[in-house]
C-alpha positions in Angstrom: -38.5 -39.5 -27.5 -37.8 -36.0 -28.6 -34.3 -34.8 -29.3 -33.1 -31.2 -29.8 -30.0 -29.6 -31.3 -29.3 -26.0 -30.5 -26.9 -24.2 -33.0 -25.7 -20.7 -33.7 -23.3 -18.8 -35.9 -21.7 -15.4 -36.0 -20.5 -15.8 -39.6 -21.6 -12.6 -41.4 -21.9 -14.0 -45.0 -25.6 -15.0 -45.3 -25.4 -18.2 -47.3 -22.4 -19.3 -45.3 -24.2 -18.7 -42.0 -27.2 -20.8 -43.2 -24.9 -23.6 -44.2 -23.1 -23.4 -40.9 -26.3 -23.8 -39.0 -27.3 -26.7 -41.2 -24.0 -28.6 -40.8 -24.1 -28.2 -37.1 -27.6 -29.7 -37.0 -26.4 -32.6 -39.2 -23.6 -33.3 -36.8 -25.8 -33.3 -33.7 -28.8 -35.3 -35.1 -28.8 -38.7 -36.7 -31.6 -38.0 -39.1 -33.1 -35.0 -40.9 -35.0 -32.8 -38.4 -38.8 -32.8 -38.2 -38.7 -29.1 -37.4 -36.1 -26.3 -37.5 -37.0 -23.1 -35.6 -34.7 -20.3 -36.6 -34.0 -16.7 -35.3 -31.9 -14.5 -37.6 -30.6 -11.0 -37.0 -31.7 -8.3 -39.6 -28.0 -7.8 -40.6 -28.4 -10.9 -42.8 -30.1 -11.6 -46.1 -32.8 -13.8 -44.6 -33.7 -15.7 -47.8 -30.1 -16.6 -48.4 -29.7 -17.9 -44.8 -32.9 -20.0 -45.1 -32.1 -21.5 -48.5 -28.6 -22.6 -47.4 -30.0 -24.0 -44.2 -32.7 -26.0 -46.0 -30.2 -27.3 -48.6 -27.8 -28.5 -45.8 -30.1 -30.3 -43.3 -33.4 -30.8 -45.2 -35.9 -30.2 -42.4 -39.5 -31.3 -42.9 -40.8 -28.0 -41.4 -38.8 -24.8 -41.1 -40.1 -21.6 -39.6 -38.8 -18.6 -37.7 -38.5 -14.8 -37.6 -36.1 -11.9 -37.6 -34.8 -11.0 -34.2 -33.4 -8.2 -32.0 -30.7 -10.1 -30.2 -30.1 -13.8 -30.1 -29.0 -16.5 -27.7 -28.1 -20.1 -27.9 -26.7 -22.2 -25.1 -24.2 -20.1 -23.1 -23.7 -17.7 -26.0 -25.6 -14.5 -26.5 -25.2 -11.4 -28.7 -26.6 -9.3 -31.5 -25.9 -9.8 -35.2 -26.0 -13.6 -35.2 -28.2 -16.5 -36.3 -29.4 -19.3 -34.1 -31.7 -22.3 -34.4 -33.1 -25.3 -32.7 -33.8 -28.5 -34.6 -36.3 -31.1 -33.3 -36.8 -34.8 -34.0 -39.6 -36.7 -32.3 -41.4 -40.0 -32.4 -43.9 -38.8 -29.8 -45.1 -35.5 -31.1 -46.9 -34.4 -34.3 -45.9 -31.2 -35.9 -47.6 -29.0 -38.5 -47.0 -25.5 -39.9 -49.7 -22.9 -40.2 -49.3 -19.6 -42.1 -51.7 -16.6 -42.0 -51.3 -13.7 -44.3 -52.7 -10.1 -44.5 -52.7 -9.6 -40.7 -53.3 -5.9 -40.9 -56.3 -6.3 -43.2 -58.1 -9.2 -41.5 -56.8 -10.9 -38.3 -59.8 -13.3 -38.3 -59.0 -14.6 -41.7 -55.3 -14.9 -40.9 -56.2 -16.9 -37.7 -58.5 -19.2 -39.7 -55.8 -19.8 -42.3 -53.4 -20.9 -39.5 -56.0 -23.2 -37.8 -57.0 -24.8 -41.1 -53.7 -26.8 -40.9 -54.0 -27.8 -37.3 -54.7 -31.5 -36.8 -55.8 -31.2 -33.2 -58.9 -29.2 -33.8 -61.9 -31.6 -33.9 -63.8 -31.9 -37.1 -67.0 -31.2 -35.2 -65.6 -28.0 -33.9 -64.4 -26.9 -37.3 -67.9 -27.3 -38.6 -69.6 -25.2 -35.9 -71.0 -21.9 -36.9 -68.6 -19.1 -35.9 -69.6 -15.9 -37.6 -68.1 -15.7 -41.1 -65.5 -18.4 -40.6 -67.8 -21.3 -41.7 -66.9 -21.3 -45.4 -63.2 -21.3 -44.7 -63.5 -24.8 -43.4 -65.9 -26.3 -46.0 -63.2 -28.0 -48.0 -61.2 -29.5 -45.2 -60.8 -33.3 -45.4 -61.8 -35.5 -42.4 -59.3 -38.1 -41.1 -61.1 -40.1 -38.4 -58.0 -42.3 -37.9 -55.9 -39.5 -36.5 -54.3 -40.4 -33.2 -55.7 -38.4 -30.2 -53.1 -36.5 -28.3 -53.6 -35.2 -24.7 -52.0 -31.8 -25.2 -52.3 -29.2 -27.9 -49.9 -26.3 -28.2 -48.6 -23.9 -30.8 -45.6 -21.7 -31.1 -46.7 -18.4 -32.7 -44.4 -15.9 -34.5 -45.9 -12.8 -36.0 -45.1 -9.5 -37.7 -46.2 -7.3 -34.8 -45.7 -4.1 -36.8 -48.7 -4.9 -38.9 -50.7 -7.1 -36.6 -53.4 -6.2 -34.1 -51.7 -8.9 -32.0 -54.2 -9.0 -29.2 -57.2 -9.4 -31.6 -55.3 -12.1 -33.6 -54.8 -14.1 -30.4 -58.4 -13.8 -29.5 -59.5 -15.0 -32.9 -57.0 -17.9 -32.7 -58.3 -18.9 -29.3 -61.9 -18.9 -30.5 -61.1 -21.1 -33.5 -59.2 -23.6 -31.4 -62.1 -23.5 -28.8 -59.7 -22.7 -25.9 -58.0 -26.1 -26.1 -54.6 -24.9 -27.2 -51.9 -23.1 -25.2 -49.8 -20.6 -27.2 -46.3 -19.3 -26.8 -44.2 -17.1 -29.0 -43.4 -13.6 -29.9 -43.2 -10.8 -32.4 -40.4 -10.7 -35.0 -37.7 -8.1 -34.3 -35.4 -5.7 -36.1 -33.0 -4.6 -33.4 -35.6 -2.3 -31.9 -35.8 -0.1 -35.1 -39.5 -1.0 -35.7 -39.1 -0.6 -39.4 -39.3 -4.0 -41.0 -40.0 -7.3 -39.1 -40.5 -10.6 -40.9 -41.4 -14.2 -40.3 -40.2 -17.3 -42.1 -42.3 -20.0 -43.8 -39.8 -22.4 -45.0 -37.5 -20.3 -47.2 -40.2 -17.7 -47.8 -39.7 -14.4 -46.0 -43.0 -12.7 -45.2 -44.2 -9.4 -43.9 -47.7 -8.7 -42.5 -48.0 -12.4 -41.7 -47.9 -15.1 -38.9 -46.4 -18.5 -38.8 -47.4 -21.2 -36.2 -46.0 -24.5 -35.3 -48.6 -26.9 -34.0 -47.3 -29.4 -31.4 -49.5 -32.3 -30.5 -48.2 -34.5 -27.7 -49.0 -36.8 -24.8 -46.5 -34.9 -22.7 -47.3 -31.3 -21.7 -45.2 -28.3 -22.8 -44.2 -26.3 -19.8 -44.8 -22.5 -20.2 -44.1 -19.8 -17.8 -44.1 -16.0 -17.7 -43.8 -13.4 -15.1 -42.8 -9.8 -15.1 -41.3 -7.8 -12.2 -43.0 -4.4 -12.7 -45.1 -2.8 -10.0 -47.4 0.3 -10.3 -46.0 3.6 -8.9 -48.7 6.1 -9.9 -52.4 6.4 -9.2 -54.8 4.6 -11.6 -55.4 6.6 -14.8 -57.5 6.1 -18.0 -56.1 6.0 -21.6 -58.7 8.4 -22.9 -57.6 8.7 -26.5 -55.8 6.2 -28.7 -54.8 6.2 -32.4 -53.3 2.9 -33.4 -50.1 2.5 -31.3 -50.2 6.1 -30.3 -51.3 7.0 -26.8 -52.7 10.5 -27.3 -54.1 11.4 -23.9 -54.3 10.1 -20.4 -57.1 11.4 -18.2 -57.9 13.9 -21.1 -54.4 15.4 -20.9 -51.5 15.0 -23.4 -49.7 11.8 -22.5 -46.3 13.5 -22.4 -47.5 15.7 -19.5 -48.2 12.7 -17.4 -44.8 11.3 -18.1 -43.1 14.7 -17.3 -45.0 15.0 -14.0 -44.0 11.5 -13.0 -40.3 12.2 -13.8 -40.5 15.3 -11.6 -42.1 13.5 -8.7 -39.8 10.5 -8.8 -36.6 12.5 -9.4 -35.8 11.1 -12.8 -34.1 12.9 -15.6 -36.5 13.3 -18.5 -35.4 14.7 -21.9 -38.2 14.9 -24.5 -35.7 15.0 -27.3 -33.8 11.9 -26.1 -36.3 10.0 -23.9 -35.3 6.4 -24.5 -33.5 5.8 -21.1 -36.6 7.2 -19.3 -39.1 5.3 -21.4 -37.6 1.8 -21.0 -37.5 2.3 -17.3 -41.1 3.6 -17.0 -43.4 1.2 -18.7 -47.2 1.4 -18.9 -49.2 -1.3 -17.1 -52.7 -2.2 -18.2 -54.8 -3.3 -15.2 -56.5 -6.6 -16.3 -57.9 -7.3 -12.8 -55.8 -10.4 -13.0 -52.5 -8.6 -13.1 -50.8 -5.9 -15.2 -50.1 -6.4 -18.9 -47.1 -4.3 -20.0 -46.8 -1.8 -22.8 -43.4 -0.4 -23.8 -43.4 3.4 -24.8 -41.1 3.9 -27.7 -41.0 7.6 -28.6 -42.5 11.0 -27.9 -44.2 12.7 -30.8 -44.4 16.5 -31.4 -48.1 16.6 -30.6 -47.4 15.2 -27.1 -48.5 11.7 -27.9 -46.4 8.6 -27.1 -46.0 5.8 -29.6 -46.0 2.4 -27.9 -44.6 -1.0 -29.1 -48.1 -2.5 -28.8 -51.5 -0.7 -28.8 -53.3 0.1 -25.6 -57.1 -0.3 -25.6 -59.0 2.9 -25.4 -60.3 3.7 -21.9 -58.1 1.0 -20.5 -57.1 1.5 -16.8 -53.4 2.2 -16.7 -50.5 3.0 -14.3 -46.8 3.8 -14.8 -44.6 0.9 -13.6 -41.2 0.4 -12.0 -38.8 -2.4 -11.6 -35.3 -3.2 -10.4 -32.5 -5.4 -11.8 -32.9 -7.8 -8.9 -36.7 -8.2 -9.4 -36.1 -8.7 -13.1 -33.7 -11.6 -12.4 -36.1 -13.1 -9.9 -39.0 -12.9 -12.3 -37.1 -14.6 -15.1 -36.1 -17.4 -12.7 -39.7 -17.8 -11.5 -41.0 -18.0 -15.0 -38.5 -20.8 -15.7 -39.5 -22.6 -12.6 -43.2 -22.3 -13.5 -42.4 -23.8 -17.0 -40.4 -26.7 -15.4 -43.2 -27.4 -12.9 -45.7 -27.6 -15.8 -43.7 -30.5 -17.3 -45.0 -32.5 -14.3 -41.8 -34.4 -13.6 -40.6 -34.4 -17.2 -37.3 -33.0 -18.3 -36.9 -30.5 -21.1 -35.4 -31.5 -24.4 -34.9 -27.7 -25.1 -35.9 -24.4 -23.4 -37.1 -21.5 -25.5 -36.9 -18.0 -24.1 -38.2 -14.7 -25.4 -37.8 -11.2 -23.8 -37.9 -7.7 -25.0 -34.9 -5.8 -26.5 -35.8 -3.0 -24.1 -35.0 -5.5 -21.3 -31.5 -6.0 -22.7 -31.0 -2.3 -23.0 -32.3 -1.6 -19.5 -30.2 -4.4 -17.9 -27.0 -3.9 -19.8 -24.4 -6.4 -18.7 -26.9 -7.9 -16.2 -29.0 -9.3 -19.1 -26.6 -12.1 -19.2 -27.5 -12.9 -15.6 -31.2 -13.1 -16.7 -30.2 -15.8 -19.2 -28.1 -17.6 -16.6 -31.0 -17.5 -14.2 -33.2 -19.3 -16.6 -30.4 -21.8 -17.6 -29.9 -22.7 -14.0 -33.5 -24.0 -13.9 -33.4 -25.8 -17.3 -30.6 -27.3 -19.3 -27.5 -25.2 -19.7 -26.8 -26.3 -23.3 -30.2 -26.8 -24.8 -31.4 -23.2 -24.5 -32.3 -20.9 -27.4 -34.3 -17.8 -28.1 -34.2 -14.1 -29.0 -35.2 -10.7 -28.0 -38.6 -10.3 -29.6 -40.8 -7.3 -30.2 -43.5 -8.6 -27.8 -44.1 -11.9 -26.1 -47.0 -14.3 -26.5 -48.3 -16.5 -23.7 -51.8 -17.9 -23.5 -52.2 -20.7 -21.0 -54.2 -21.3 -17.9 -53.4 -19.3 -14.8 -51.0 -16.8 -16.3 -51.0 -13.4 -18.0 -52.8 -13.9 -21.3 -52.1 -12.3 -24.7 -49.5 -10.2 -26.2 -47.1 -8.5 -23.8 -44.0 -6.3 -23.7 -40.9 -6.7 -21.5 -42.2 -9.9 -20.0 -39.7 -12.8 -19.8 -41.4 -15.9 -21.2 -40.2 -19.5 -21.2 -41.3 -22.6 -23.0 -39.8 -26.0 -22.2 -40.4 -28.7 -24.8 -40.3 -32.2 -23.1 -37.8 -34.8 -24.1 
């Protein structure tokens, strides 16, 4: 059986907030948690929160990230801290940490996978490019229980990571046998400093991963509501996260023309409202993967939250409040269906801070739509700078503005 306790606090003093989370966990669970997954606003001293939380409830594993809006149960807001604690006699958990994401995503992925117990020893020994030596010293335990399902919750510092490449490397090293769910750490959409938590350690340029091995499947669902409203174009020049040109023209010209044709107000000096309502869709042939434009630069380029591949086929996208709510509810229904008759011990939810800004008061309706499908109380998550889903039959990889749901079975 797997039990979950969802807790939150709005207390502003950092050590007090961590202790408040820990005491709530102790009240709700009969024993020390196997795992605590925590999301903390950037208004806090993260290290102080984590140390107080650990002292109070003594989790075996603790991980998490900074956030850009938090929600727990029926409560949501900004500037708070929330967490979910898990205990289970049916699942096996382990924590992986990868560092120096910006310098070497492959090495970071290998560091994460080196702690995963569900990767077969034979697979670890295969020749995969330059990864071989990273596994030479791993110990073999042939008595490990075999679990039917392998999953991992991934939290990363998306400001430093080539997130798509990291997920590709992670999939290669796990031989496509894991499903992944997670998101990028947030900082209230400032895109200045995003961090992840390894126990009480606060890390930049890093990734943390919770391996979950179980005989019950985790239910994962994702779906966005955006549809293309322009003709197909090509991202002809890219520099990191900057989209320089589209169809060999300055990117800003394309946005300006689209605004004129669609009757939208477009102010180059204050473009946020326009940008969060006109996302870029990458045509993957299996659907559109979203990229959020963040700012317009003086040279006419547009900085995006996540990089767009050079020469990618792209279109500008549109959505409505109603379609957003429908998409969130369908993502939750997909997650529930993938429990195959099981019931969730807890529901995790990630969506973009731009979604909250775009929806305004209706963002609460998005949360309520998901809660109607799962459990009203055992619900936790945050606005993340990017969402991670990699599982069969859904959008794969690192996305923006895409409501993503993970149900952990009870």
